[in-house]
N, C-alpha and C positions, 0 to 999 in steps of 0.2 A: 565708574572708576573710583578707586579710594581717594578721598580728597587730600590726604596727606602725602600722596606720592605723585610726582610730576615726571612724565617720561621725557627723556632727553635724547639728543643725538641729531646728526646732520646726515648720516648715511644709513642705509638699511642695516648694516652690521651694527652700527652704534645704537640705533633704536632698539634692535632686537636684544642687545646686550643690556640696555637700560631696563627693558621689561623683565628679562631674566633676573637681573639684580634685584628688582623690586620684589619678584616672587620669592627669590632665595632668602632675602632679608626680612620678609613679612610686611613690606610696604603694600604689596598687592596680595590679596588672599583669594582662594578658590571662589569662583563665582563673581568676582568683581568685574565690572564692565570696563572695557577699553574704549577709547574714543573712536568714532567712525573715521575711516581713512582720510577723507577730505578735511575733517575738522582738525585732526592731528597734524596733517600736512601744513594747514594754514598756522596753527600754533608754532610749529617748529621751523617754518620757512622753508620747507622742501617740497618736492613734487609728490602728488598722490602716488605715483608709481613707486617712489622710494619706500613709503610707508606700507603700500601693499606688498612689496618684496619683503620687508621686515615681518609683517603679519604671516606671510606664507612660510617663511623659515620657522617662526614660532609654532605655527600649526603643525608643521612636519615633525617638529621635535617634541610634540605633545605638551607644550606649555600653555597653549590657548586653543579655544574651540570656537567655531562660528555656528550660531543657533538661529539662522535665518532672521526673521524680524526681531529676534531677541538680541541681535548684535553679536559682537565678539567678546568673549569672556575669558578669564583665567580658568584653566582646566580644573576639574574637581580634585584631581590628584596630579599636579603638574610634575613633569619629569625631573625637576631639580629637587624634588622631595619625595620620600617614600612614605607609604602608609604605616608608619611605626605605631605599634600598639601603645596604648597609654600605659603609664607605670602602674603596676599592681598596688593598690593601697595596702598599708600594713594591716595585718590581722584578718585578711581575707583569704579564703581558699582559692588558689589560682587554678581556674579551669579554662583559661582563655588562650594559652600559649601554643598549643598544638605539639608539645614536646613529648618525648618518651619518658617513661618512668626510669630514673637512674638505677633502680634496683635490678633492671634487666639489661644494663650496659656493662660491658666488661671494663676492667681496669686497663688502661692503656699503658703499654710498656714499649717504648720506642726501641729499636735495636741498640744493643749495648755498644757496638762498634760499627763504624762506617769508614770504610777504606777510601782515603782521598784519591782522586782522579786528576789526571791532567786534562785541562781544557773544559769542555762542556759535555752534556749528554745529548746533544741535538742529533747526533748520528744514531743513537740507540736510546730513545726517550722512554721506552717501556721495559721494565724488568721482565724477563722471560717467564719467571715463576708466577708473577701476578697476571701476566697476560694469559697464561694457560688457565688459571683459576677463573679469570673472567670469562673466558670462552665457555667453560663448563657451566658457569653461572647462568649465562644466557641460554645455552643449549638445553639446560634442564627444563626450560619452559618453551622449547621449540623455537626460540628466537635465533635466526641464522647468525652464526658466530664467525664467519670467515673473516669479516673486517671488524675489528674492535680497536678502540683507542681509549685514552684517559683524558679527564678534565678536572678542574678544580671545583667540583660540585655541579649540581644540576643546572642552576641558573647561569653559571659561567659557561656551561656547554651550550645551553639553549641560546644564550645571547650570541655566542660565536656562530652557531648554526644560522640564525636568523639574519645576522649582519652580513654573512658571506653570501647568503642566498637572495636576500631582498634589498631593496633600496628605499630610502625615505619616502613615505607616502603609500608604499604598498600595504596591503591589508593581510592580517593574520586572524584566523578563526581561533577563538579561545572559549573555554568553558565558562558558562554563566549560570550559577555562581561558580567561581574558580579560585585558584591559588592567588592571594592578594599580591605576593611579590612579583608573580608573572604579570599581573595586571598593571603593575608599576613599570615593569621592565619593558614591555612592548611599546608604549608611547615614548619612553625614555630613548628608545632606538630610532624614533621618528617614524614608527610604523602605526597603522590604524588597526584598532581592535574591532573585530566583528563577533558579537556574542552568539554563542550556540547554546541552546537550552540543554539542561541536564536533568535526567530523572534517575530512578533507582538502578538503571542499568547503564549509566553514563551518557554520553552524547546522544541526542535525539536525532535519528537519521534524517527526517525531513528538515529539521532546523539546520543540520550540517549541509544538506543539499542546497538549501537557500543561500547559505553563506558562500558555498563554492561557485554557485551560479552568479553570485555577485562579484566574483573576481578575486577571492582571497588566494594568496600564493603559498600559504603554509597553514597547517593546523597543529595546534599544541594541545595535547590531552593526556589524561591518566587512565590506564587500563583498570586499575584497582586502587582502593584506598584513597579515592578522589577527595581532594580538599576544596570545599569543607563538608561535602555531603556524605562521604563514605561510599559513594556509588562504585560499582565495578562492572565491567563487561561480562555479560553472559556469553555463551557460545553463539546463541542465535543473534544477540545484538552485534557482536563482533562481526558476524557474517553479513548483517544488514549494512553495517558501516562500510565494510569492504567493497560491497556492491556499489555503494554510492561513490566511494573514492576512486574506484576503477574507471569512472567516467572522466576523472580529471587526473591523469597520470603524471602530469608535470608538477603537481602540488607536493610540496615536502610535508610529510607527516612526522611529527615528533611526539613520541610517547614518554612521559615522565613517570617511570615506575619507581618512585621513591620509597614506596612501602613494600617492596618485592619480598622482604623477609618476615614482616610482621603484619602485613595487610589482612591476613585471615581470609583470603579469597583465592581461588584458583586463577591461573594466568591464561586468559583468552585474549591474546594481544593482536593488534594490528600488524606489529612487526613480524609475526609469524606467518603472515598472509601472503607474502610474495609481492608486495607493492613495489613500484618502480623507484620511488624516492621516499626513504624512510630513515628513522633513527629511533633507537630506544635508549634512554638514559636511566641508569640505576645509581643511586647513592648509597652510602653506608651509614649517614648520620643518624637514621632513625633506629638502627639496630646495633650499631658499634660505637656511636658517640659523635657529638657535633664537632669536636676538634679535628676529625678525620675529613678534611676538605678534599674529598676524592670522589670521582665518578667514573664508572665504566660506561662505555658507549659502544653499542653495536649498530651498524648502519650499512647502506649501500656504498659501492666503491666511490661514486662521485662525492657523495656527502663526506665520506672519509677523507678524501683528498682536500676538499675545501676546508674542512675543519682543521686538519693537521697542518695544511699550508698556512692558515692564519695564525695558529698557535706557534708555529715555528718562528714567525716574525715577531711574536710578542713575548709570552713567557717562556717558550721554547719546550718546556716539559714539566711534568709534575714531579716534585721532589722525590728522589729516590729513597730518602729516609722515610718519607710518608708511605711510599709504595711498599717498602719492606715491612712497615708496621701493619698496613692492610693485609698484605699477603699472609703474614703470620697469624693474624686473627681469623682469616678465612680457614686456615688449616688446623685451628685448634678446636679439638672435639668438645672441650668444656665450654667454649665460647658458643659453639653451635647449639649446645644443649640449653645454655642461658637464653639464647635468642628464641629458641622454640618455646620455652617456658613463658617468655614475654608475649609471644603471639597468642598463646592460649589465654593468658591473663587479660589481654587487651580485648579479646573477643567476649570474655565473660563480663567484663566492665561495661562494654558498649551494650551488650544485651540487657544487663541489669538496669541501666538507666532508661533505655527504651521501654522496657517492660513496666518500669515504675511510673514513667510518664504516661504510658498507655492506661494504667490503672486509674488515672485521673482524666482520661479521655484527651490527652495532649498527644498529638501526632508528632513523631520524631523519626528521622532516618539516620542510618549509620551502619550499613551492612559490612563495611570493612574499614581498616585504618584506625586512627586514634581519636576520632571526633564523632559527635552526634550533631545533627542540624535540625533545629526545631523552628518550623514556621511560626511567626507571630505577626500581629498587626502594628505593634509599636515597639521597635527595638529598644529605644531609649528607655521607655517605661519598664521594660523587662530587665535590662541590664541594671538600671538604677534600683529597681525593686529587689532584685536578687542581692545587690550590694548591701542593702540594709539587712539582709538575712545572713550575711557573711560569706557570700559566693561571688566570685569574679569571673564573668563569662564574656565572650566577644560579640560585639554587635556585628550583625551580618553585613553592614554597609561596606566594610573593607573588602568583602568577597564578591560584591554584586555589581553588575552593569545594569541590566534590565529586569533581573529576577526579582521575585517578591521578597519582602523583608523577612528576616529570620535571625536566630542567634546561633552561634557555634559554641558547643561545650566540649572541651577536651576531656576525654574519660580516661586517659591512660594512667592517671594517678588516683582516680575515684574508685574507692573500694565498693563492691557490691552491697556492703552493709550500710554505706552512706547514701546509696542511690535513692532509697525511699524518702529519706529526709529532704534531699534536693528536690525530688519530684513534687513533695508536698508543698515546699516553699514556692516552687514554680507555679503551682496551681493557685496558691494564695495570691501571688503577684498578679496573675492573669485576672483573678476575680476582683481585686482591687482596681486594676486598670479599667475593667469593664464598668464598674460602679462609678468611676470617675469620669470616664469619657463616653460612656453609653455603649449600647450593644452594637 
C-alpha cells in the first residue's frame, strides 16, 4: 500500500469510500497493495467481515482486484478513472487519436427553427423521419430493423444495455485487444471482463466458446473497423461465431458498428443471423462529426423494452434538435458523396502505411477502419523513439488485457506520400531498440 495514504472508516461503506477517495485523488495508484483483511480490521478496530464486505464491493465496482498470493491491489485501470490518452506534445504529428479527417466531415448546420412544444417528448421520443432513415440504414446491411431506437452515442447505449441486463459481478466477453473506453466502462459498471482473442477476421471462435462456457452473460464486439486492429468479420467467420453463439441463446450479443460508413469492409454481422438476444449500435461521429452524440440501435423486442424503459426513467429521449440535424445530414446527397470520398481515402491511407512497413519487413494489420496495429516487443521504446522522429502514436497497453504488445497508428490523416517516411523511421527505431536491448 502507498505509505502516504491511510485507509479510514468504521463501516464497510466508509472503508470502501476511503479507498475510492484514495484512488480518485491519487493517494492510491494502480498496482498499489491493500492491507490483508485481518490486518486492516485490526488497524481500524472493526471485524474482518466488515473489511471483507468493503473489499467485495470495491472488487465488484472494478476498483481493486485480488491476485491470489499477490494479495489485493488497486486495479490497473480503476473505474474511478479512465484511460485518457496523454496530451500530444507540441510539434509532433498526431497519429494516436483514432479520429477521422475533418476534411471528410460535413459542416454542421442545426435546424434554423425549432417549434416549442408543451411538456416533454417522452410519449414520442423519436422523430418519424429519422426513425425511417435509421431502419433503412440497418436494413441496407440485412440487419433486422423492426425494432429500432436511439441513444446518446455508442457507449451510452452499451452501458444502458449491460446495466439493465446484468448485475454487479457478472461477466462480459470483450475483444482483446479492444476499444479502450469499453475496457474502462465494463469494470466501472461493476462487471467482470473476460478477454476474447482477435485475429484478422475478428473474434476467434474457440476463444469465444471458452468465454461462453465460463459463464459470460453478454458479448460486446465489432463486426468491422475493429478498434484497434481494423479486423472485420468475413462471411465464414461470422457463420462460425453464430454457430458458437447458438449454443448459448440466453447471452446478449452487442455489436458496435461504429465504422459502418467509413470502415471499408462489407457487413457480415451477427445481428443479421437471427440470434435470440442481440443489439447492433451504430453512431455517426466517425463520418458526420463528433458533436453529433447520437446512435441508432436495432435489437430484439426484449432488449428494446429494457433499453427504452431505462432511458425513459433517466434522460427520456435524445434531443429533437439533434435528431433533426442527423436526419438532414443523412438525406443530403452532397454529404453522402463526401462520406464516400472519406471511406476511399481512409482505405488508401491504411494500405499505404501497411505496404510501407511491409517493405521494411514490419508486420502490421488494419484491413478496415481508421487505424493500423503494429505488434512490437517494447511499446515504450517504440512510442518514445518515434516521438524523437516527430511522430506521436498510441501505446497498445490502453487497448490490451492479455494480448501481446503493439502500437496503434491512426492513419486517417496520414497521406500516402508520408507513409514511407514514417515506415523508415519506425524501422530505425526498431533497429535502435534491438541494438540497445539485444535480440
